[in-house]
N, C-alpha and C positions, 0 to 999 in steps of 0.2 A: 293406432297412431296416438301419440301423447296429446294430452289436453293442453290448452294454452298455458304457457309458463307464467308465474307471478311476475308482476312488474318490478319487484325488488330483487336485485341479483343476490346470489349466494356468495359467500366469501371465497376468495381464491386461496391457494395453498399458503401464500405469505401474508394472508389477512387482508389484502386489498379488496375493495368492493366496487370500484368504479366501473362503469360500462358505457358504451355508446349504442345508439339505436339507428337502424336504417329502415326506412319505409320503402317497400317495393310495391309496384303495380304488377299484377299477374293476370294474364289472359287465360281464362278457364271457363269450362261449360257448367261448372257447379262448384259449390263451396268445398265439396270433398276433393275434387280435382285440384282446386286452388291450394288446399291445405297440403295435399301430396306434393305439389311443386315446391311449396315453401319449406316443408320438412326436408326435402332433398337439398334445397338451397342451403339450409342451416348446416348440413353436413359437408356439402361441397365447398363452402366458403371457409371452412375451418380445417377439419381433419381429412376430408376427401376419402372417406371410408364408409362402407355400409354400416347402418346402425347396429347390425348384428355383431360387428367387431368392436363397437364402443357402446354397449347397451346402457339403457337408463340405470342409474344407480352407481355407475363407475365414476371415478373422479373426473376423468376426461370428458365424459358426457355432460356432467353437471357443471363443469367450470370452463370448458373450452368450446364445446359445440354450441353454435348459435341457438337461441331459443325464440320461438314465435310468441310474441306478447299478445298480439291481437290480429284478427283478420276479419274483414267485412266486405260485403259487396258494395261497390260504388253506386251512387245514384244512377238510375237508368237514364238513357238518353245518349245523343250523339256525342256530347262533350265528355262523357265518362267511358265511352266505348271506342276502341280503335276501329277504323274503317276496315282494316284487314284482320280484325280479331275474329277468332272462331267462336267465341262465346261472350261472356260478360267480363268486366274488369273488376278484380278484387284487390283491395289494398291491405297489405300485411306489414306489421311492424315487427322487426327482429332485433333482439338484444345480443350484443357481443361483448365479451369481457375486454377491457382496455388492453390487457396483457396480450391478447391475440395480435395486436398491431405492433407490440414491442416499442411503442413510443416513436416510431419512424413513419414518415409520410408514405414511402412506397408500399410498405406492408399494410398501412391503413387502407390505401386505395385497393390493394389486393384483397383484403378481407371484405371490403364493401361490395366488390363486384367481380373480381378475379375470373374464375372459371365460368361463373354463371353468365358473364357477358357474352360468352361464346354460344350460349343457348338462346332460344327464341322465347318470346312471350313473357319476358320479365324486364322491368324497367326500374331503375333507382329513382324514386320519387323525391326522397328527402333524406338528409343525414343530420342527426342530433348528437353532438359530441359532449362528453362530460367536461367539466372544468379542468379535471386532471389531464385529460387528453389535449384540450386546448392549450394548456400550459406547456406542453411539449414543443409548441411551435411559436416562434416570435411573431409571425404574420407580417402585415404591412409595416414598413418602417415609417412611412409618412402618412398614408391613408388620405382621406378626402381633406381633412383639416390641414394636415401637413403640407399637401400640395398647394392648397390655397395660400398658405403662409409663404411657401417657397416662391410662388409665382407673383405674390402681391395682389391677388384677386380676392377681395373680401366678399363680394356678393355677385350674383349672376352666374351663368354657366361659364366654365372654362372651355376654351376652344382649341382644337388641335387639327392639324392637317398633315398630309403625307407628301413627301418629295417623290415625284414620279415623272416619267415612266422609267422602267428598267431599260438600260441602253443609253441613258443620258450621262454624259461625262461629269466628272466630279465638279469641275468649275461651274458648269451650268446649274447643277444641283445646289451649289453654294450660293449662286446668284438668286435662285428661287428662295432659298432659306432666308437670305437677307431681306428680300422683298416682303415675305410673309411676316418676319419678325418686325420689320419696319411698320407694317400695318397692324400689328398688335396680336397676331396669332400666338397664343400662350405657349403651345408645344408644337414644334415642327419635328415630326418624326420621319425616319426613313419609311418608304413603302416596304412592306414585309418581304418583298421579292429582292430587295437590295442586300447583297451578301458581300462577296469578295470577287465580283466579276471584273474582268480586265478593263472594261470601259469605265468603271468607277471603283477601283480597289479600295478595300475597307479603310485602311489607315489614311490613305490620301483623301478619301471622301470625308471621313470624320474630322480630320484636321481642317479641311476647307469649310465645311458646314458649321462646325463649332465656332470657328473664327468669324464667319459671316454673321451669325446670330449675335455673337459678342459685340461686333462692330455696330450692328443695328441697335442693340441695347444701350451702347454708349451714346448714341445719337438721340434716342427717345427717352431714356431713363426707365425703360421697362425691365422686366425680369424674364423675358421669354427664354425658353430652353430648347436645345436640340437633343433628340433622342435617336441615336443610331440603332439599327437592328443588329442583334448579336445572334442571329440564327447561324450557328457555327458548329463544326465538329466538336465532340464532347471535350477533347483535351484543349480546345481553344476558347471555350465559352468565357471562363473567368479571365483569361488573358486579354481577350478583346474588350470585355467589360471594363477592366482596369485601364486599358489603353484609352478607351473612350473618356473615362474620368480625367486622366492625365491630359488629354487633348482639349478639355474644356466642355465636353458634353454635360448636359444637366440631368439626363435620365437615359434609360435604355429601353428598347423594345425587345421582348422575348416571345418566343413561340413555344409554349410549354408542351403543346401536342407533338412537337418534333424533338426539341432538346430535353424535354422532361420537366414535370412539375417540381421534382426534387432538386434539379439543377437551379431552378428559379429560387427555391427556398434557400439553398446554400448561398447563393449570391446575395439574397436579401438579408441574410443573417451575418454576412461577412462584415466585420467592423471596419475593414480597410476599404470597403467599397462605398456604401452609404449614399447611393443615389436612388431616386424613385425608379420603379420598374412598372412598365406597362405591358399587360398580357394580351397577345393576339390570338384569335381562335382558330387559325389555320390548322387543318387536319382534324380538329376536334369535332367537326360536323359529322364525321363518320361514327362518332360515339354518342350522338344525340338521339333521343327518342322523340315522340310527338310529331311535329311537322304537319304538313298539309294533309297527310294520311293518318295523323294521330296514332302513330305506330307505338306499340308496346314493346320497346327495346331500348337499350342504351341508358343514358342518364337523362334526367330531366334538365331543362335548360338552366334553372337556378342553381343546381348542384355543380354541373360541369363548367359553366361559364361565370358563376357567381361565387359560390362557397369555396370550391377547391382552389381557384387562383388566389382568392383572398387568404386562405389558410397557408398557401405556399409563398406568400410575401408580395403579391402584386399590389400596387397602389392604385391601379386602374385596370379595368377589364373591358376590352373592346368586344362588341357583338353587333351583328347585323340588325339594323333598325327595321321595324315593321314597315311594310309598304315599299321597301327597297327591292333590290334584285335577288335577295336570298330567300324570301318567303317566310320569315319569322312572323308569328302572329303577335298581336298586342299583348295577349296573356303571357306568351312565352317571354317576351321582352320584360314585362313586369316581374316575372318570376326571377329573371336574372338580376334585376334591380333589387328585389327582395334579398337575394343571396348576397349581394354586395353591401347591404345596409343592415341586415338583421343583427340583433344583439348576439355577440359571441364572446362572452367573458371580457377579457382585456383587449381583444382585437378591435382596432378601429375600423369603422366603415371605410370602404374604398369607393372610388368614383366609377359609376357605370359609364361606358363610353359607346353610345350608339353611333353606327356609321353604316357603310356598305351601300353605295348607290344613293346616298341621301342627297336631296336637292334642297336649295335654299328656301323654297316655298314651304318645306315641311318643318322648318325650325319652330314655328309657333305651336304646331300640334305636338311636337316632341317636348317642348317646354311644359305644355299642359299635362302631358302624360308622365314625365319624369320629375318635374319640379326644377328648382334652380341648381341643386347640388348634382351636377352632371358634367361630363366631359364630352362635348359635341365633336365628333370626328367628321369633318367636311373635306371631301377629296376632289373628285373630278369637277363638280359644279363650281367649286371655288376657282378652278382654272378657266372654266368656260364662261363665267359670268361676264367678263370683259378681258381685254388684253393687259389691264393694269392690275397686277397681283396685289399691290399695296392697297389700292382702292377697294379691291374685292374683299380683302381682309377686313377693312374697316366696315364694309357693308355687312358682313356676316356678324360682326360685333354688334352693330346697330340692330339687326334683325333679332338677335338673341337678347336684346334689352340691356346690353352693357352700356354703362355711361362713360367708361374710360376709353373713348374712341381714339384719343391721342395720349401719348406718353407725357410724363411730367416735364421733359425737356423739349417738347415739340411745340412749334408754332401751331396755333389753333385755326379753326375754319376762318377763311379770309386770307390766309397766307398762301404763298405759292407752293405747289406740290409738284415735283418732277416725277412724272409717271414712270413706273418700271414695267415694261411690257413683257408679256409672256404669251405665246400662242403655240399650242400643239407641241409642247416638249422642248422648244428652243427659246431661251430667254435672252433679250437684248435690252440693255438699259436705254431709256430715252426713246423718242419717237422719230428722230431724224429731222425734226423741225426746230427752228430757233424760237424758244418761248420768250415772251416779254414778262419779266419778273414782276410779281405783285407781292409787296411786303406787307407785314402785319400792320393793322390799324392800331397805332399806339394810343389813340385818343380814347379808346373804350375803357370801361371800368375793369378792375382787377377781380371782379367776381367770377366764379366758375361758369363756363358756358354750358355746362351739362345740365339739362333739366333733371329734376328728381323723378326719374321714370319709375312708376309703380310696377311691381312684379306683375307679369301677365300682359303688359302693354308693349307694343312694338313700334317705335317711331319709324317712319318710312325712310328717313335719311339722317345723317349726322347733323347736329345743330349748325346753323349758318352764322350765328352771331360772331362778329370779329372779336378777337380776344388775344391778349398776350400775357405771358407770365411776368411777374414782377421782376424788374431788372434793376441793378444798381446803376447810378448815374454814368459810371464809366462804360458799362455795357451798352446803355442807351446811346451814348455818344458814338461808340464804335459802330452801332447799327445805323445811326444816321449818316455817318461818313461812308459806310458801305452802300447805303441807299443812293447817295449822291454819285459815288463812283459808278454804280450800276447804271444810273440814268445817263451819265456822260458816255459810258461805253455803248449803251444802246443807241445813243445819238450818232456816235462815230460809225457804228456798224451800218446804220441806215444810210448815212452819207456815202459810205464806201459801196454799199449795194447799188445805190442810185448811180454813182459814178461808173461802176463797172458796166451796168446795163447801158448807160449812155455811150460808152466807148464801143461796146459790141454792136449797138445799133448803128453807130456812125461807120464802123468798119464794114458792116453788111451793106449799108447804103452806098458806100464808096465803091465796093466791089460789085454792086448790082446783084447781090445774091440775097436769098431769104435765110435768115438765121436759123429757122426751125429745121430746114432740110440740109443746110450745108455749114452750119456752125459747128462748134466743138461737139464731139460725140459724147464725151464725159461731162457730167455735171447735172445738177437738178434744175434744168430749164426745159422749156417746151422744145420738142424736136420732132422731126419727121424722118423716118427711115424708108428710103425708096428701094423697092425690089428690083433686082437686075432684070433687064428685059429678057424674057424667054427662060429664066432660071428661077429656082426657088432658093435664092440667096439674096442678101440685102447689101446695098452699097455701104462700104466702110465697116461692116460687121463681119467678123471672122466666123467661119464654121469651127466648131470645137468637138472634142471627143465627147461621147455620150455620157460617160461617167469616169470618175477617177478612183473608184473604190474597189475595182476588181470584181464587181458583181457579175452574175452570169447574163450576158446579152450577146447578140450577134448582129452585125451589119447595121449599126445604128450611129447616128450623128445628131448633134444639136446645135442650135444657134440661139444665143441669149439676146433677145430683142430689147426688152425693157425691164429694168429692176436691178441690174448689176453694175451700172455705170454712174452711180451717184444720184439716180432718181429716188424719190421718196414715196412710191405707192405702197399700199398694203398688199399688193399682188406682184408677181413676176410673170412676164410673158415670154415663152420660149417656142421655138419651132424645132420639132423633131422629125427625123426622116428614117424610115426603116426600109432597107433594100429587100427585094424579093427573097424569101427564105429566111429572113431575119426576125428578131424579136427583141423586145425590151425586157428588162428584169421582171421576173415574177416576184411581187413584193406587196407589202401592206404598210400603211402608216396612219397616223391619227389626224392628218390634215386632209382636206378634200381638194380635188382639182377637176378642171373641165378641159376636154379636148374638142377642137373643131377641125374637121378634116379639110385640108386645102388641096391635096394631091392624091391621086390613085385611090386604092381601096384596101381595106384590111379587116382585121378582127380585133375586138376588145373583149378581154376576159374580165368578168365581174363576178367574183365569188365562184360558184360552180357553173355559171352560165356564160356562153360566148355569143357575141352579137356582131353582125356585119356592119361596117361603116363605110360610107362613100363620101364623095365631095359634098360639103355642106352639112353633113350629119354631125351631131353633137353628142358626146358621151360625158357623163358625170360619175365620178368615183366618190362614194361616201366614205367618211372616216372609218378605218379599220378593215375595209374590204380588200381582199386579195385581188390583184388586177395585173394585166399585161396587155400590150398591143403587139400584134403580129402582122407580117405581110406574107401571104401564102407564096410558097415556092412556085415558079413558073409564070408568075404575073409579069407583065411587060413594063410596069412603072413602079417606082418606089411609093411607099405609103407615107405621106407627109401630113403633119397636123400641128396646129397651134395648141399649146398647153398653157393654161392659166392657173397659177398656184399661189397660195399665200406666201408673202415675203418671209414671215416668221413661221417656220414649220419644223416638224420633227424629222429626224433622219429615217428613211425607209428601212424596213427590216425584210431581208430576203426570205422568200418561201421556197419550199422544195417542190419541183414539178411532180416528183413521185407521190408526195402526200396529196396534192391536188388530184392527180389521176386516180388515186385510191378512193378519195372522197366522192369524186364524180361517179365512179363505178358503184359505190355503196348507195348513192342517191338515185341511181338509174337515170342520170342526165348526161351521160357521156356520148357525144356524137362523134362521127368519124374524124372530122377536122380537128377537134380538140384532142382526140386520142393520138393522131399522127403527130400533132404539134408537140404534145407533152412527151411522147416517147422519143421524138427527135432530140428534145432538150435533155432528157435523161441520158441518152446515148452520147450526146455532145459533152455533157459534164464528165462522163466516165472516160471518154477518149482524150479530152483536151484539158483536163484539170492541170493547172499550172502551179507555180510556187505559191504557197500560202493560201491555196484555195481559190485563186483568181482563175476564172474560166471564161473570160471574155475572148472572143475571136472574130476575125473576119471584117471588122470595121476599118475603114480608112483612118479612123481616129482611135484605133484600138490601143488599150493600155494594159500592160502586165507589170507586176512588181519587178523592179530592177531591169526591165527590158527597155527596148527602144521602139519608137513608132515604126509600124510595119510599112514598108515601101512597096509600091506596085510599079513595075517598069512601064506597063501600058497605061496605067491610070495613076498619075501622081496624086498624092493626097492633098485635099484642100485644108486639112486640119492644121491649125497654126500652133498647136501645142507640141512641144518637143521636150521630153524628159532629159534631165541632166545625165551625163554619161556615168556619173558615180552615185546615182540616186540609190539610197538605201532601200532594201526591200520593205514593202508596206507590211504593217501588222496584219495578221490574219483577222478576218471578220467572222464573228459568230453567226451561225445560221440557226435561229431558234425554231423549235417545232411550232407549226402554225395550224390552228384548228379553223378550218374554213367555214364561212357562214353557210 
């Protein structure tokens, strides 16, 4: 075997002499075996021929075949040795002529790891490119400094969030985008799963969200931007990117592991595009080494998620933060940050963007680990902190040590803030309650309310000092007049409310009735709903169809008790009834609910397990759990239960009984009752599938797209819902694959 090659490369045929180096980690039992693996790698990555066909001394061997510059055994110990390794770990540096890459990114990646990636026991630890090679690629158009300038964030971390979940319609996503931008989130990106689905088509979604962020910026004076995801077929990537720019988006999100590193490079270098690009790591995890098993394979984190996206033109690179749900270590995250910031000739550093299951309480530790020049990606915890997305956004800015909690055009602490509520995927502005306006205290000084927060300190809440921006006399006069009009309006509303209450009380007294039980059914006032004697129905409250979306259910009905007639609780109370042999939809959603059994008995499916419920029993469904309620065929009484659910909630997603049956079998938890129930549903779907996938049947309140309410001669329906005779067919509903807990 040849000895180590000299560090200085020999001249190529045209006189060029530049080269790049790749450092590999190799799992081997001895230095000799490691050297054998590296020598084979040098041939595999270039000529893909045995050395006998390109022997030493030939021009191709000397100027094309990779050369091992050095090889050494790593320090002994767990950190240097893969847990699955058969021997020790050796580190080898290999030199390749720049000409092997042809000045193109796809071929550069091919030379770095190509065929060897298919083999085991080798990992790309580092890549060092020559200035000549780096000059072939423009890299990031904005980089960390350019993004700060674009967003107007001079110091402190930049904050980003994702619009989710998949399945949310465009208008709701736009409302969320507005709320986040209003609260100061610098970048509002699509969740990487948003593409061109029918519930939020790409062009419709991009127009709506870009306009929403623009409207918020006009109100706050900020420079927040919206970044749609352009995970698209190859021929549509550039088209969608340029549509996003034309629609007002301020950046785009790309998934180079799917659409390709070079497609990102091409877009970044396109002079007609000119927007920042954020790289998402989806799929790239399959190409990573290290991990909890310290595996010797794939790429090191800093190369795959730091160096390569930067070379391909990303201005920020997203990666899973340590301590989150993906299992990256602190060292691996620091390696990514190093790849994003290391000196690369003319290439600017880019922003590392840790995220992935990150909670607000980890912000301080992240800041200590990564420093201030970072793009914090906060997702689910920003939604769940409270129902007010705008307040949540300001809270995360405060936690991150930002002092620009309010925009230049906004009223400061002490002014009234209309909350924008969001809970579990459905956004509704306002709380349903009439607020009393609290205007700015104009007597305070014009000094900035923001304390000079030192780096590394994290105030618990936004400053509370009343403050107002300096206004010209005309603006102050207009504000004073508005204040007086507001007070007058508030007074009139209070008088009207008192008058209406007096009239209703007088009417109730004159009729000798109690307003709570016999007053108007609609309205946000106290009320009592009396159950009909001997029945599970309530006076004045109609029985309704179980659902109107064509989901799969059988012999079900519902009665809306509280929450749909003008009341303002944060919960809704409904009564459901399932006839013998019937079932509710097998589904999951991100809100929780509670059922309390009032009548008969039945079963509740929670994930892979099924439980018996009788009168007085209570069942709780946690967010995300697949669930269903069933009444066994042959029972003598319907299964009736009260269901209490959040008022603001996401739309349920239907699950396949076939998938649940399969998962129960695999987990060895399938009992006979569940098997019979699921097989019955599978057969029911096959036999009764109606137009557009609606497979509901058998309920007195049954609904089918374009159909009419089913009538029973012997048992007239109590359902008060009747579809119009010319009702258009409902749009088909997607049935996503569900992985059961």
